[in-house]
C-alpha positions as CSV (number, residue, x, y, z in Angstrom):
1,X,185.9,203.7,115.3
2,X,183.9,202.7,119.0
3,X,183.5,199.3,119.4
4,X,180.9,197.7,117.6
5,X,178.8,195.1,120.5
6,X,177.2,192.1,119.1
7,X,178.5,189.1,116.7
8,X,180.3,190.3,113.0
9,X,181.9,189.2,110.5
10,X,183.6,190.1,107.5
11,X,180.3,191.3,105.7
12,X,180.2,194.0,108.1
13,X,183.5,195.7,108.1
14,X,183.6,197.6,104.8
15,X,187.6,196.5,103.8
16,X,188.9,198.5,106.7
17,X,188.2,198.0,110.5
18,X,189.3,200.4,113.2
19,X,188.2,199.6,116.4
20,X,188.7,200.8,120.5
21,X,187.9,199.4,123.2
22,X,188.8,199.1,127.1
23,X,190.1,194.8,126.3
24,X,191.6,193.5,123.2
25,X,191.0,189.4,123.2
26,X,192.9,187.7,120.4
27,X,191.0,184.8,119.9
28,X,188.3,183.2,120.6
29,X,188.9,179.7,121.9
30,X,187.6,177.9,124.7
31,X,190.2,180.4,127.2
32,X,189.3,183.6,124.7
33,X,185.8,183.0,125.1
34,X,186.0,182.6,129.0
35,X,188.4,185.2,129.4
36,X,185.9,187.8,128.1
37,X,182.9,186.2,129.8
38,X,185.4,187.8,133.0
39,X,186.2,191.1,131.8
40,X,182.9,191.9,130.6
41,X,181.2,191.5,133.8
42,X,183.3,193.6,135.3
43,X,181.6,196.4,132.8
44,X,184.7,196.9,130.3
45,X,184.3,197.2,127.3
46,X,185.6,194.4,125.4
47,X,186.6,193.4,121.5
48,X,187.0,189.9,120.1
49,X,189.0,189.1,117.3
50,X,188.9,185.3,115.5
51,X,190.8,184.5,112.8
52,X,187.5,181.6,111.7
53,X,184.0,182.1,111.5
54,X,180.5,182.3,113.5
55,X,178.7,179.2,113.4
56,X,175.7,177.6,114.3
57,X,174.4,174.1,114.8
58,X,172.7,174.6,111.5
59,X,175.7,175.3,109.8
60,X,177.5,171.9,110.5
61,X,177.5,169.2,108.0
62,X,177.9,165.6,108.7
63,X,180.8,165.6,106.0
64,X,184.6,165.4,107.3
65,X,186.1,167.5,104.0
66,X,183.8,170.0,104.9
67,X,185.0,170.0,108.5
68,X,188.2,169.6,108.1
69,X,188.6,172.8,105.5
70,X,186.4,175.2,107.6
71,X,186.3,174.0,111.3
72,X,190.0,172.7,111.9
73,X,193.5,174.7,112.3
74,X,195.0,174.3,108.8
75,X,193.0,172.5,107.1
76,X,193.3,169.4,109.5
77,X,197.2,168.9,108.6
78,X,198.8,170.4,111.5
79,X,200.9,167.7,112.6
80,X,204.3,166.8,115.0
81,X,207.4,166.3,113.2
82,X,209.8,163.4,115.4
83,X,209.9,159.8,115.3
84,X,206.9,159.7,112.7
85,X,204.4,162.2,112.4
86,X,201.8,162.9,114.6
87,X,198.3,165.2,113.8
88,X,197.4,167.7,115.9
89,X,193.8,168.4,115.9
90,X,192.6,171.7,116.8
91,X,189.6,173.9,115.9
92,X,189.0,177.3,114.4
93,X,186.6,179.8,114.4
94,X,184.4,181.1,117.0
95,X,184.4,178.6,119.7
96,X,187.9,177.5,118.6
97,X,187.9,173.5,119.6
98,X,185.1,173.8,121.6
99,X,183.4,173.4,118.2
100,X,184.8,169.9,117.5
101,X,185.6,167.9,120.6
102,X,183.6,165.4,122.9
103,X,182.3,167.2,125.1
104,X,184.4,165.4,127.8
105,X,184.7,166.8,130.8
106,X,187.1,166.9,133.7
107,X,188.0,169.0,136.8
108,X,191.9,169.7,136.9
109,X,193.4,166.8,138.8
110,X,194.0,167.9,142.8
111,X,197.7,166.2,142.6
112,X,198.3,168.3,139.3
113,X,196.4,171.0,141.2
114,X,198.5,171.1,143.6
115,X,201.8,170.8,142.3
116,X,201.2,173.7,140.2
117,X,200.6,175.7,142.6
118,X,203.3,174.9,144.8
119,X,206.1,174.8,142.1
120,X,205.1,177.4,139.5
121,X,202.8,180.1,142.0
122,X,199.8,179.1,140.0
123,X,196.3,180.5,141.4
124,X,198.2,182.7,143.6
125,X,194.2,183.8,145.4
126,X,193.4,180.0,146.0
127,X,189.6,180.6,144.3
128,X,190.8,177.8,141.3
129,X,188.2,175.8,142.4
130,X,185.7,178.0,142.7
131,X,186.1,179.1,139.0
132,X,186.0,175.0,138.0
133,X,182.3,175.0,139.9
134,X,181.7,178.0,137.7
135,X,182.6,176.5,134.6
136,X,180.7,173.1,135.8
137,X,177.6,174.7,136.1
138,X,177.6,177.3,133.4
139,X,178.5,174.5,130.9
140,X,176.1,172.1,132.5
141,X,178.0,169.7,132.6
142,X,176.6,166.4,133.3
143,X,176.8,162.3,132.4
144,X,174.5,161.4,129.4
145,X,171.9,158.1,129.8
146,X,172.2,155.5,128.5
147,X,170.0,155.6,126.4
148,X,172.5,157.5,124.2
149,X,175.2,156.1,125.3
150,X,175.7,154.0,121.9
151,X,176.8,150.3,121.9
152,X,180.2,151.1,121.3
153,X,180.5,152.8,125.1
154,X,178.5,149.6,126.9
155,X,180.3,146.6,125.9
156,X,183.8,148.0,126.8
157,X,181.8,148.7,130.3
158,X,181.1,145.3,129.8
159,X,184.4,144.8,128.6
160,X,185.8,146.3,131.8
161,X,183.5,144.7,134.7
162,X,183.9,141.3,133.2
163,X,188.0,141.9,133.8
164,X,187.1,143.7,137.3
165,X,189.1,146.3,136.5
166,X,188.7,149.5,138.5
167,X,187.8,152.8,137.4
168,X,185.4,152.6,134.6
169,X,183.1,155.2,134.6
170,X,180.4,157.2,132.2
171,X,182.0,160.2,131.0
172,X,181.4,164.1,132.0
173,X,180.0,165.8,129.4
174,X,178.8,169.4,128.6
175,X,176.3,167.9,126.0
176,X,173.4,168.1,128.3
177,X,170.9,167.8,125.2
178,X,173.4,164.8,123.5
179,X,171.1,162.9,120.8
180,X,173.8,160.7,120.3
181,X,174.2,160.9,116.5
182,X,177.9,160.6,117.4
183,X,179.7,163.7,115.1
184,X,180.6,165.5,117.7
185,X,184.2,166.3,115.7
186,X,182.5,167.7,112.7
187,X,180.5,170.6,114.8
188,X,177.2,169.6,116.7
189,X,174.7,169.7,114.5
190,X,171.8,169.5,116.8
191,X,172.9,172.1,119.7
192,X,173.6,169.4,122.5
193,X,176.5,170.4,123.0
194,X,177.7,173.4,125.4
195,X,180.8,174.7,123.1
196,X,182.5,178.1,124.6
197,X,180.5,180.4,122.2
198,X,177.1,178.8,123.2
199,X,178.2,179.5,126.3
200,X,180.4,182.0,128.3
201,X,180.8,183.9,125.1
202,X,176.8,184.1,124.4
203,X,176.8,185.3,128.5
204,X,179.5,188.2,127.6
205,X,177.6,189.2,124.5
206,X,174.4,189.7,126.6
207,X,176.4,192.5,128.9
208,X,176.2,194.6,125.7
209,X,180.0,195.2,126.8
210,X,180.8,192.7,123.6
211,X,181.8,192.9,120.1
212,X,182.9,189.5,118.6
213,X,184.7,190.3,115.2
214,X,184.9,187.3,113.0
215,X,187.5,186.6,110.0
216,X,189.9,188.6,111.3
217,X,193.7,186.8,111.4
218,X,196.2,188.8,113.8
219,X,199.3,189.2,112.6
220,X,200.9,192.4,113.8
221,X,201.6,194.0,116.8
222,X,202.7,197.7,117.9
223,X,204.0,198.5,120.9
224,X,205.4,201.6,123.1
225,X,207.9,200.3,125.5
226,X,206.9,197.7,127.4
227,X,203.3,198.5,126.5
228,X,201.0,196.7,123.6
229,X,199.5,199.6,121.6
230,X,197.3,197.7,118.8
231,X,197.0,194.7,117.2
232,X,195.7,194.0,113.1
233,X,195.9,191.7,110.7
234,X,194.3,190.9,107.7
235,X,190.5,190.5,107.4
236,X,189.8,186.8,105.5
237,X,186.4,185.9,103.7
238,X,184.5,182.1,104.2
239,X,186.8,180.7,101.7
240,X,190.0,182.2,103.0
241,X,190.5,185.2,100.4
242,X,191.7,188.7,101.9
243,X,189.1,191.1,101.8
244,X,190.5,193.9,104.0
245,X,192.4,195.3,106.7
246,X,191.4,195.1,111.0
247,X,193.3,197.1,113.9
248,X,192.4,197.0,117.6
249,X,193.6,199.8,120.3
250,X,192.8,198.9,123.7
251,X,195.2,199.4,127.6
252,X,194.4,195.6,127.9
253,X,195.1,193.0,125.3
254,X,194.2,189.5,126.2
255,X,196.3,186.9,124.0
256,X,194.6,183.3,123.3
257,X,195.6,181.8,120.1
258,X,195.9,178.4,121.7
259,X,199.2,176.2,122.4
260,X,200.2,176.5,118.9
261,X,199.2,180.1,117.6
262,X,199.9,182.2,121.0
263,X,203.6,181.3,121.2
264,X,204.1,182.4,117.0
265,X,202.3,184.9,117.8
266,X,204.7,186.1,120.4
267,X,207.7,185.2,118.5
268,X,206.7,186.3,114.8
269,X,206.0,189.9,117.0
270,X,209.7,189.9,118.9
271,X,207.3,189.5,121.6
272,X,209.1,186.2,123.7
273,X,210.6,187.2,127.0
274,X,212.5,184.4,126.9
275,X,213.8,181.0,124.9
276,X,211.1,179.3,126.5
277,X,208.3,180.3,123.8
278,X,207.8,177.4,122.0
279,X,209.1,175.1,124.7
280,X,207.2,172.7,126.9
281,X,205.0,171.6,124.9
282,X,202.8,168.6,125.5
283,X,201.0,166.8,123.2
284,X,198.5,164.0,125.5
285,X,199.8,161.5,122.6
286,X,196.4,158.7,121.7
287,X,195.7,155.8,119.8
288,X,193.4,153.6,119.6
289,X,192.0,149.7,118.9
290,X,189.4,148.5,117.0
291,X,187.8,144.9,117.8
292,X,185.1,143.1,115.8
293,X,181.9,141.9,117.8
294,X,179.2,139.5,116.7
295,X,176.5,141.9,117.4
296,X,175.7,144.9,115.5
297,X,178.2,148.2,117.8
298,X,177.2,151.3,115.1
299,X,180.5,152.8,116.6
300,X,179.3,156.0,114.6
301,X,176.3,156.2,116.6
302,X,176.1,157.1,120.4
303,X,177.7,159.7,122.6
304,X,181.6,159.8,120.0
305,X,183.0,159.2,123.8
306,X,181.2,158.4,126.6
307,X,183.1,156.0,128.5
308,X,186.1,155.4,130.3
309,X,188.6,154.0,132.8
310,X,190.9,155.5,135.0
311,X,194.6,154.3,135.0
312,X,196.5,157.4,136.5
313,X,198.8,155.3,138.2
314,X,200.2,153.3,135.3
315,X,200.0,157.1,132.9
316,X,197.5,156.5,131.4
317,X,193.5,157.2,130.7
318,X,191.6,154.6,128.7
319,X,188.6,156.4,126.9
320,X,186.1,154.9,124.0
321,X,186.0,156.8,120.8
322,X,184.1,157.0,117.5
323,X,185.0,158.0,113.8
324,X,182.6,158.3,110.7
325,X,183.2,155.2,108.2
326,X,185.6,157.2,105.8
327,X,188.0,158.1,109.0
328,X,187.8,154.7,109.8
329,X,188.8,153.7,106.9
330,X,191.8,156.0,107.1
331,X,193.1,154.9,110.6
332,X,193.4,151.1,109.8
333,X,197.2,150.3,110.0
334,X,196.2,147.4,107.1
335,X,197.8,146.9,103.6
336,X,195.2,147.0,100.7
337,X,194.1,143.9,100.3
338,X,192.1,141.2,101.9
339,X,192.4,142.1,105.2
340,X,191.4,145.5,105.2
341,X,188.6,144.4,103.0
342,X,187.3,142.2,105.8
343,X,187.6,144.5,108.2
344,X,186.0,147.3,106.0
345,X,183.3,144.6,105.7
346,X,182.7,144.2,109.6
347,X,182.3,148.2,109.8
348,X,178.6,147.8,112.0
349,X,180.6,145.3,114.1
350,X,183.3,146.9,115.2
351,X,184.0,149.0,118.4
352,X,186.6,151.3,119.1
353,X,188.5,152.9,122.1
354,X,192.0,153.9,123.0
355,X,194.6,155.2,125.8
356,X,195.6,158.7,125.8
357,X,199.1,159.1,128.2
358,X,199.9,161.8,130.5
359,X,203.0,163.1,129.0
360,X,205.4,162.7,130.7
361,X,208.7,162.4,129.3
362,X,208.0,162.9,125.6
363,X,210.1,166.7,124.1
364,X,208.3,168.9,121.7
365,X,208.0,172.1,120.6
366,X,206.6,174.8,118.7
367,X,208.8,176.5,115.6
368,X,207.7,179.1,113.8
369,X,206.4,177.0,110.6
370,X,207.0,173.1,112.4
371,X,206.3,171.5,115.5
372,X,209.0,168.7,116.7
373,X,208.7,165.7,119.4
374,X,211.0,163.1,120.5
375,X,208.7,160.6,122.0
376,X,209.8,160.1,125.3
377,X,210.2,156.2,126.7
378,X,208.0,156.1,129.5
379,X,205.5,157.5,127.2
380,X,205.9,154.9,124.5
381,X,205.9,151.9,127.3
382,X,202.8,153.4,128.8
383,X,201.0,154.2,125.5
384,X,201.9,150.7,124.7
385,X,200.3,149.1,128.0
386,X,197.2,151.3,127.1
387,X,196.6,149.7,123.8
388,X,197.3,146.1,125.8
389,X,194.5,147.2,127.5
390,X,192.2,147.6,125.3
391,X,192.6,144.9,123.7
392,X,192.0,142.7,126.6
393,X,188.8,144.3,127.4
394,X,187.4,143.9,124.4
395,X,187.9,140.2,124.1
396,X,186.8,140.0,127.8
397,X,184.0,141.7,126.1
398,X,183.4,138.8,123.4
399,X,184.8,140.6,120.5
400,X,186.5,137.9,117.6
401,X,189.4,139.8,116.5
402,X,191.5,143.4,117.7
403,X,193.5,145.4,115.1
404,X,195.3,147.8,117.4
405,X,196.6,150.6,116.0
406,X,200.3,149.1,114.6
407,X,201.9,149.0,111.4
408,X,202.7,145.7,110.3
409,X,201.6,143.8,113.3
410,X,198.0,143.1,111.4
411,X,194.7,141.6,113.2
412,X,194.8,139.7,116.7
413,X,192.6,137.2,117.6
414,X,191.2,135.6,121.1
415,X,194.6,133.8,122.6
416,X,196.8,135.3,121.2
417,X,200.0,136.9,123.3
418,X,199.3,140.0,124.0
419,X,202.5,141.1,125.7
420,X,204.4,139.4,123.0
421,X,202.5,141.2,120.2
422,X,202.3,144.8,121.4
423,X,206.1,144.3,122.4
424,X,207.2,147.1,125.0
425,X,210.0,147.3,122.5
426,X,207.5,148.1,120.2
427,X,209.1,151.8,118.4
428,X,207.2,154.7,118.1
429,X,206.9,154.5,114.5
430,X,205.0,151.8,113.9
431,X,202.2,153.5,116.6
432,X,199.4,155.4,114.7
433,X,198.8,158.3,117.6
434,X,197.4,161.7,117.0
435,X,197.2,164.6,119.5
436,X,194.6,166.7,120.4
437,X,195.0,168.5,123.3
438,X,198.3,170.2,123.4
439,X,199.3,172.7,126.2
440,X,202.1,174.3,127.6
441,X,204.4,176.9,125.5
442,X,203.8,179.5,127.6
443,X,204.2,178.1,130.6
444,X,202.8,180.1,133.7
445,X,205.7,180.8,137.0
446,X,206.9,183.3,139.3
447,X,210.7,182.5,137.9
448,X,210.9,185.2,134.8
449,X,214.2,183.2,133.0
450,X,212.1,180.1,133.2
451,X,208.6,180.7,132.3
452,X,206.5,182.8,130.1
453,X,204.0,184.4,131.6
454,X,204.0,185.5,135.5
455,X,201.0,183.7,137.6
456,X,198.3,186.8,136.4
457,X,199.2,185.6,132.9
458,X,201.1,188.5,131.9
459,X,203.9,188.0,129.7
460,X,207.2,189.0,131.2
461,X,208.4,192.4,130.2
462,X,205.2,193.2,128.9
463,X,203.0,195.7,131.1
464,X,199.4,195.3,129.6
465,X,199.9,191.3,127.8
466,X,197.9,188.7,129.2
467,X,197.8,184.9,127.4
468,X,194.7,183.0,128.4
469,X,194.7,179.7,126.7
470,X,196.5,176.3,128.0
471,X,199.9,177.3,126.5
472,X,200.0,178.6,130.0
473,X,199.6,175.0,131.5
474,X,203.0,174.7,133.9
475,X,203.2,171.0,133.1
476,X,200.7,168.3,131.5
477,X,197.2,167.8,132.6
478,X,197.0,164.0,132.1
479,X,193.1,164.8,131.4
480,X,191.0,166.3,128.5
481,X,191.5,169.9,128.8
482,X,188.8,172.3,128.4
483,X,187.4,172.6,132.1
484,X,190.9,173.7,133.2
485,X,191.1,175.7,129.9
486,X,188.0,177.9,130.8
487,X,188.8,178.0,134.7
488,X,192.3,179.8,133.8
489,X,190.4,182.1,131.0
490,X,188.2,183.6,134.3
491,X,191.3,183.5,136.4
492,X,193.4,185.6,133.5
493,X,190.3,187.9,132.6
494,X,190.0,188.6,136.4
495,X,193.7,189.4,136.8
496,X,193.7,191.7,133.5
497,X,191.0,193.2,134.4
498,X,192.2,194.5,137.6
499,X,195.7,195.4,136.6
500,X,197.6,198.3,137.6
501,X,198.2,200.6,135.1
502,X,196.6,199.4,132.3
């Protein structure tokens, strides 16, 4: 069957779906959408396959159970296991994790990009800055005005300024139409956020060269020698029932299953070129402090994550963050009883902010069914130092008490010894941390023995298979990754289009 262009779902397939295209992109997250655009503007016929469904702003609901079931990988249960449990958030649907992120936008840090180029052969054409510019423009990235920032962001700024801490600023975000409803992680109901499906993929569709096949889980590969000839799998309805099968043939394939899905797909199909597939996982562990003020904060209203402090030299960033009231209750590290009841009663007066570490010495990897990690000593100390900084900033802004994310610690008040309470000896298993930025499991490099893909994103040993997602990052990025992921998608999409013999 020839390519059908436009947006399609399981109801359009009739049980068995056969597609032929110039390029098949497997996965419609940030990297896959950008790669599809890069391929389509070169005139190639592109078929994009995504396990999740198509979404429009009107489909989203401000309801955590609905979002977890429909918008999150593994229905929100995905986690790494090590010295405790670390949840790893990831999006599911056309748009991937950009459906549920906070639209935070950083360019690739120059020192990181320089290291990637020197050590791993990244960006051989020297054009990555231009691609970052294109992503910036396409996403309409701005700093949202203060009237939609919400008090959670501005009161943290007040504490930063009271302490004279440098590096604080409102964050750039790919949400030029943000109205401050504070539910970014549940899907943007206003359409104010420019997710990958509403930007790069929408532009790709306008070319008339692209078909986006939702509800298609990729499972199997057919090959001939060192070439992939077909990819296939099951068609799912919106209740995750199998309702058919699908198969695509193409001269070129781009895998964009994300840093968890891509290595698992390669390994499950016997396509891993070496034992580095799934290794070198970086997680950007993060954890947050909440604090009570005399004035109403209503931290669930306003830009969900709008203000940050650059503490790069110390190994972390500080970022404000908001969650809905039900998640606030689940996140509190307090035992059931009077103390947690008092904190929940104070909920309208609570603010929240956290630390995200660069992830320099944590060792983690993706297995066939599990994700494992061993938290690094430097990363543990950096995370604790970041939590101390958050508490100090809140107290400088006038907080009456603070609740660090540490089991058994309880409430801290002004005048308490923060260094003693948040001791650098604090074991990681007592800290409630999570990850939203996995990366690095199919890392790029020039040595086929120590990397998974070459500088063009092509999997070593395979002539026509590229990977375009955060799994190709050679090391930890250190900042929120969506801009870098999309720039990688453009770079690798162009490389796949120009590949010899494809």
